[in-house]
ROVOKOL-757884 format. One record per residue (C-alpha): residue in one letter; x, y, z; residue number from 1. Coordinates in Angstrom, 2 decimals. Layout:
BEGIN
aa X Y Z i
A X Y Z NUM $
...
// end
This chain:
BEGIN
aa X Y Z i
M 0.34 51.76 64.03 1 $
E 3.24 52.49 63.48 2 $
I 5.19 51.16 60.20 3 $
A 8.52 49.97 60.22 4 $
N 11.03 51.80 58.22 5 $
H 12.79 50.53 54.74 6 $
V 16.30 48.54 55.42 7 $
K 18.21 50.24 53.37 8 $
M 20.42 47.59 51.23 9 $
P 24.08 48.10 50.72 10 $
L 25.13 49.22 47.20 11 $
Y 27.32 46.22 46.52 12 $
V 25.07 43.30 47.86 13 $
M 22.36 44.95 45.39 14 $
L 25.07 44.34 42.60 15 $
L 25.20 41.06 43.36 16 $
L 21.59 40.04 43.10 17 $
A 21.51 41.41 39.95 18 $
T 24.10 39.95 38.28 19 $
S 23.00 36.99 39.87 20 $
L 19.33 37.06 38.58 21 $
L 20.99 38.17 34.84 22 $
F 23.15 35.09 35.44 23 $
S 20.35 32.62 35.92 24 $
C 17.78 34.71 33.84 25 $
G 20.74 33.43 30.81 26 $
E 21.22 29.88 31.87 27 $
R 17.91 29.51 31.62 28 $
Q 17.66 30.98 28.49 29 $
T 20.92 29.04 27.03 30 $
A 18.89 25.38 28.26 31 $
D 15.59 26.49 26.94 32 $
D 17.28 27.33 23.43 33 $
A 19.65 24.08 23.86 34 $
E 16.24 22.00 24.13 35 $
R 14.61 23.76 21.67 36 $
H 16.89 22.88 19.04 37 $
E 17.69 19.09 20.19 38 $
P 16.95 16.79 17.63 39 $
K 14.29 14.48 18.76 40 $
E 14.57 10.52 17.60 41 $
T 11.60 9.96 15.00 42 $
A 10.57 6.81 13.64 43 $
Q 11.74 5.74 9.98 44 $
P 9.19 6.66 7.23 45 $
Q 7.70 3.06 6.32 46 $
L 8.54 2.34 2.67 47 $
T 5.70 1.39 0.14 48 $
A 5.93 -1.39 -2.77 49 $
D 6.00 1.52 -5.28 50 $
Q 9.24 2.77 -3.71 51 $
I 11.12 -0.50 -3.87 52 $
A 13.63 -0.52 -7.07 53 $
L 14.11 -3.49 -8.91 54 $
T 17.37 -4.15 -11.19 55 $
K 18.04 -7.39 -13.57 56 $
A 21.67 -7.95 -12.49 57 $
I 21.23 -11.62 -13.89 58 $
S 24.42 -13.77 -12.05 59 $
Y 22.55 -17.36 -13.24 60 $
N 21.83 -17.33 -17.05 61 $
R 20.50 -20.42 -17.61 62 $
Y 16.69 -21.14 -18.42 63 $
T 16.51 -17.42 -17.86 64 $
L 12.62 -16.53 -18.59 65 $
E 11.30 -13.13 -19.38 66 $
D 8.77 -11.31 -17.39 67 $
E 5.84 -12.34 -19.67 68 $
Y 6.13 -15.55 -21.27 69 $
A 3.44 -18.31 -23.08 70 $
Y 3.01 -21.68 -21.93 71 $
E 0.38 -23.36 -23.63 72 $
D -2.68 -20.93 -24.73 73 $
T -1.58 -18.79 -22.18 74 $
V 0.51 -16.36 -20.70 75 $
R 2.78 -16.75 -17.19 76 $
V 4.26 -14.01 -15.30 77 $
F 6.42 -12.90 -12.67 78 $
Q 4.42 -11.20 -10.35 79 $
W 6.66 -8.04 -9.61 80 $
D 3.75 -6.12 -8.06 81 $
K 3.41 -8.82 -5.73 82 $
I 7.20 -9.58 -5.34 83 $
K 7.65 -5.62 -4.41 84 $
E 5.17 -5.90 -1.22 85 $
Q 6.58 -8.29 -0.34 86 $
L 10.20 -6.94 0.13 87 $
A 8.48 -3.80 1.63 88 $
I 7.57 -5.65 3.89 89 $
I 10.78 -7.49 4.78 90 $
E 12.80 -3.71 4.38 91 $
N 9.95 -2.33 7.14 92 $
L 10.68 -4.95 9.57 93 $
Q 14.52 -3.89 9.22 94 $
L 13.94 -0.49 9.68 95 $
D 14.06 -0.41 13.66 96 $
S 16.23 -2.25 16.00 97 $
K 14.56 -5.68 16.59 98 $
R 15.02 -9.13 17.30 99 $
F 14.07 -12.01 15.15 100 $
A 13.24 -15.76 15.42 101 $
V 12.56 -18.64 13.71 102 $
L 9.49 -21.32 14.19 103 $
Q 10.38 -24.75 14.62 104 $
N 9.17 -28.18 14.58 105 $
Y 10.79 -30.55 11.58 106 $
N 9.12 -33.84 12.23 107 $
N 8.11 -32.41 15.65 108 $
I 11.23 -32.44 17.00 109 $
N 10.61 -30.25 19.63 110 $
G 7.33 -31.96 20.68 111 $
K 3.88 -32.92 18.65 112 $
A 1.69 -29.35 18.80 113 $
P -1.40 -29.51 21.36 114 $
A -4.74 -29.76 19.58 115 $
V -6.38 -26.44 18.84 116 $
A -9.53 -25.71 20.61 117 $
T -11.37 -25.97 17.49 118 $
P -9.76 -29.00 15.20 119 $
V -11.05 -30.12 11.88 120 $
Q -10.57 -33.67 10.98 121 $
D -9.85 -34.20 6.80 122 $
D -10.58 -37.66 5.25 123 $
H -7.19 -39.15 5.91 124 $
D -7.83 -38.77 9.71 125 $
R -5.30 -35.45 10.29 126 $
L -6.22 -32.79 12.26 127 $
S -5.50 -29.26 11.45 128 $
D -6.81 -25.73 12.77 129 $
T -9.82 -23.53 11.25 130 $
L -7.21 -21.91 9.08 131 $
G -6.26 -25.31 7.47 132 $
T -2.53 -25.59 8.98 133 $
A -1.92 -29.89 9.62 134 $
R -0.75 -30.27 13.46 135 $
D 1.92 -32.41 12.13 136 $
Q 5.36 -30.53 12.85 137 $
S 3.30 -27.22 13.38 138 $
I 3.55 -24.74 16.04 139 $
P 0.57 -24.14 18.71 140 $
L 0.12 -20.50 18.92 141 $
Y -2.12 -19.08 22.14 142 $
K -3.97 -16.07 22.36 143 $
P -2.12 -13.75 25.18 144 $
G -2.50 -14.61 28.57 145 $
N -5.03 -17.78 28.08 146 $
S -3.54 -21.30 28.18 147 $
D -6.34 -23.44 27.81 148 $
A -5.65 -24.60 24.36 149 $
P -4.04 -22.95 21.23 150 $
L -6.24 -21.21 18.68 151 $
I -3.96 -21.76 15.73 152 $
Y -0.72 -22.86 14.26 153 $
G 2.39 -21.89 12.95 154 $
R 4.43 -23.16 10.72 155 $
D 7.58 -24.15 11.10 156 $
G 10.06 -22.01 9.01 157 $
W 7.94 -18.97 9.77 158 $
L 9.62 -15.65 10.26 159 $
V 8.66 -14.10 13.46 160 $
E 9.72 -10.56 15.63 161 $
L 10.00 -11.38 19.50 162 $
L 8.53 -9.31 21.59 163 $
S 8.98 -9.98 25.10 164 $
S 12.07 -11.91 26.49 165 $
D 13.12 -15.53 24.85 166 $
T 13.64 -16.67 28.46 167 $
A 10.16 -16.91 29.69 168 $
A 8.30 -19.96 29.88 169 $
R 6.10 -18.77 26.67 170 $
I 7.29 -16.29 24.00 171 $
K 5.38 -13.74 22.97 172 $
V 6.03 -13.65 18.89 173 $
A 4.84 -11.40 16.19 174 $
G 5.15 -11.81 12.38 175 $
P 4.60 -11.33 8.62 176 $
S 3.11 -14.53 7.96 177 $
F 0.02 -14.40 10.31 178 $
D -2.44 -11.28 12.08 179 $
G -1.66 -10.00 15.37 180 $
S 0.16 -11.42 18.61 181 $
W 0.71 -14.76 20.22 182 $
E 2.13 -16.28 22.80 183 $
V 4.61 -19.37 21.83 184 $
P 5.98 -22.28 24.08 185 $
K 9.57 -21.25 24.04 186 $
Q 10.79 -24.44 23.08 187 $
Y 9.46 -23.66 19.50 188 $
V 11.06 -20.82 18.89 189 $
T 15.16 -20.23 17.95 190 $
P 16.12 -16.82 18.26 191 $
L 18.25 -15.51 15.28 192 $
S 21.73 -13.91 15.57 193 $
D 21.45 -10.11 16.58 194 $
S 23.63 -9.48 13.31 195 $
A 21.01 -11.05 11.23 196 $
R 20.11 -9.17 8.19 197 $
F 17.70 -10.76 5.50 198 $
D 19.40 -9.17 1.98 199 $
Q 19.26 -12.09 0.38 200 $
V 15.59 -13.27 -1.05 201 $
V 14.07 -16.45 -2.94 202 $
V 10.55 -15.67 -4.19 203 $
V 8.19 -18.86 -5.31 204 $
D 5.60 -18.32 -7.30 205 $
V 3.14 -21.02 -7.54 206 $
T 0.63 -19.57 -9.63 207 $
N 2.83 -18.88 -12.32 208 $
Q 5.28 -22.17 -11.06 209 $
N 8.39 -19.75 -11.54 210 $
I 11.16 -18.79 -9.28 211 $
A 13.33 -15.56 -8.60 212 $
T 16.49 -14.97 -6.37 213 $
L 17.20 -11.06 -5.21 214 $
E 19.68 -9.56 -3.40 215 $
R 19.21 -6.09 -1.34 216 $
S 22.29 -3.37 -2.57 217 $
D 20.84 -0.21 -0.84 218 $
G 17.45 0.43 1.14 219 $
G 14.52 -0.16 -1.21 220 $
A 17.25 -1.14 -3.58 221 $
W 17.13 -5.07 -4.83 222 $
Q 18.81 -6.64 -7.94 223 $
I 17.18 -9.74 -9.64 224 $
L 19.47 -12.49 -9.74 225 $
S 17.64 -14.96 -11.15 226 $
M 14.55 -15.99 -13.04 227 $
N 13.53 -19.53 -13.87 228 $
P 10.87 -22.12 -13.80 229 $
A 10.02 -23.99 -10.85 230 $
T 7.54 -26.73 -9.91 231 $
S 5.72 -26.26 -6.38 232 $
G 4.00 -29.22 -4.27 233 $
K 0.66 -30.29 -5.23 234 $
H -2.81 -31.25 -3.19 235 $
D -2.63 -35.25 -3.24 236 $
P -2.98 -36.22 0.74 237 $
P -1.55 -37.99 2.82 238 $
Y 1.76 -37.51 1.20 239 $
A 1.48 -34.85 -0.99 240 $
M 0.57 -31.34 -0.37 241 $
E 0.46 -27.83 -1.87 242 $
T 3.63 -25.66 -0.71 243 $
P 2.60 -23.29 1.68 244 $
L 2.35 -19.65 1.60 245 $
G 4.19 -17.00 3.80 246 $
I 7.98 -15.81 4.46 247 $
F 9.64 -18.46 5.92 248 $
V 13.84 -18.65 6.80 249 $
L 16.07 -20.84 5.19 250 $
Q 16.69 -23.13 7.73 251 $
E 19.39 -25.70 6.60 252 $
K 21.06 -26.73 3.24 253 $
K 21.76 -30.43 2.50 254 $
P 23.87 -31.70 -0.72 255 $
K 22.37 -34.35 -1.11 256 $
M 18.33 -34.36 0.42 257 $
L 17.29 -38.58 0.25 258 $
Y 13.58 -39.18 0.29 259 $
T 11.31 -42.25 0.57 260 $
E 8.77 -43.80 -1.00 261 $
D 5.94 -42.92 0.06 262 $
G 4.56 -44.80 3.48 263 $
T 7.39 -46.57 3.67 264 $
K 11.02 -45.91 5.40 265 $
V 12.39 -47.41 2.01 266 $
I 15.05 -44.65 0.65 267 $
K 13.78 -44.05 -3.06 268 $
G 16.42 -41.57 -4.56 269 $
Y 17.73 -38.11 -4.11 270 $
A 17.30 -34.28 -4.46 271 $
P 20.85 -32.17 -5.17 272 $
H 21.41 -29.32 -3.79 273 $
A 18.33 -28.76 -1.28 274 $
S 17.69 -26.09 0.86 275 $
R 15.18 -26.59 3.59 276 $
F 12.54 -23.86 4.60 277 $
T 9.43 -25.27 6.21 278 $
N 8.68 -29.22 7.32 279 $
G 10.40 -31.37 4.59 280 $
A 9.89 -28.68 1.87 281 $
Y 12.96 -28.23 0.32 282 $
V 14.03 -25.61 -2.81 283 $
H 16.38 -28.50 -4.62 284 $
G 17.36 -29.82 -8.31 285 $
V 16.13 -32.31 -10.18 286 $
P 14.71 -35.74 -7.89 287 $
T 16.89 -39.29 -8.65 288 $
E 14.98 -42.14 -8.41 289 $
D 18.71 -43.76 -7.43 290 $
P 20.09 -42.78 -4.24 291 $
E 23.33 -43.86 -5.92 292 $
G 22.31 -42.46 -9.71 293 $
E 23.66 -39.83 -11.47 294 $
I 22.65 -36.05 -11.34 295 $
I 19.99 -34.94 -13.27 296 $
E 20.36 -31.32 -14.79 297 $
H 16.68 -30.97 -15.91 298 $
S 13.77 -31.89 -16.90 299 $
P 10.46 -31.06 -19.21 300 $
T 8.32 -31.01 -16.29 301 $
L 9.64 -27.37 -14.76 302 $
G 7.62 -24.90 -14.94 303 $
T 4.33 -26.44 -15.96 304 $
V 2.10 -27.57 -13.04 305 $
P 2.23 -28.50 -8.95 306 $
R 3.78 -32.07 -9.16 307 $
S 6.23 -32.66 -6.20 308 $
H 5.19 -33.54 -2.71 309 $
M 5.82 -29.86 -1.01 310 $
C 9.55 -29.18 -2.46 311 $
V 9.92 -26.21 -4.88 312 $
R 12.00 -28.27 -7.87 313 $
N 14.18 -26.40 -10.15 314 $
A 16.98 -27.43 -12.68 315 $
T 20.09 -28.64 -10.79 316 $
S 22.07 -25.91 -11.83 317 $
H 19.99 -23.33 -10.13 318 $
A 19.28 -24.82 -7.08 319 $
K 23.04 -25.31 -6.46 320 $
F 23.38 -21.42 -7.61 321 $
I 20.53 -21.00 -4.53 322 $
Y 22.62 -23.55 -2.54 323 $
D 26.35 -21.48 -2.69 324 $
W 24.32 -18.24 -2.50 325 $
A 22.24 -18.20 0.27 326 $
K 22.75 -18.16 3.94 327 $
A 21.19 -20.41 6.41 328 $
L 19.37 -18.67 8.71 329 $
H 20.00 -15.14 7.40 330 $
A 18.13 -15.82 3.74 331 $
L 14.41 -15.70 3.65 332 $
V 11.80 -18.14 1.14 333 $
I 8.72 -16.25 0.36 334 $
V 5.78 -18.57 -1.10 335 $
I 3.58 -15.76 -3.01 336 $
E 0.36 -17.40 -5.35 337 $
// end
């Protein structure tokens, strides 16, 4: 069999091929180098409670308490370690771009929540879920994909993160005050501004009956603006109940919050400089049992034992400090025990 003769390639063609090959290899190398050296996006590291720095910068200096102070035959404290844990949660929530909302159903304005799958009835015929959250003024939380009945209730005022579109009939949410993710009918979910930053925090300690205000100055750095006695809600159903735990959005403010006689619609008195965070619970000044009465500045019962209906009582000038300082739908109220 005759083998075909090799075709001779002109010299200029060989030079062109060699140049092209060198160029393409160099181009590939440059692209590979660029890819190798291109910075990759990484998630920002989560802060721990130990990384939260607290500095005292007292701006309201009346009735100021020490870190530890005597009460009757015991010692009460500001639980800074617990407070740091809560502030780390707030910091970490805001590390990445997220959309936030507040659960709302004050006075059942968005509709009384449906009964949960396993309701619990108390001695006053009030229904609650298995965790003890009452049906009244609460928000139904459904297990994702289950439309039969809500499993538990969320509290009015809870801060949540939006995990789905806020235009869907049911919105998927997660939050620092409860475990897991849940679906909520959209009428109970109020999206917050995209510019919302949670740099103002009021911390209420129902165990030690005290209150602190803090403001974020930098990443992980917070200033303590006030340390004061306060009085929280007592368990005395059906009209009085404990101040609930959790992370709440400060929802609205009233210069004068009128309140009624238990079980009636008769106005009994008012509380000044009131900042509402859940249901009918406000951070407010000393109540006056006369709708037209003079403002009362202080009460000797502040910082003693729970005695309100759910609210957090303060010296009136401290309530005004919070009222003037904290921005509605931007500030948070955190209740710890």
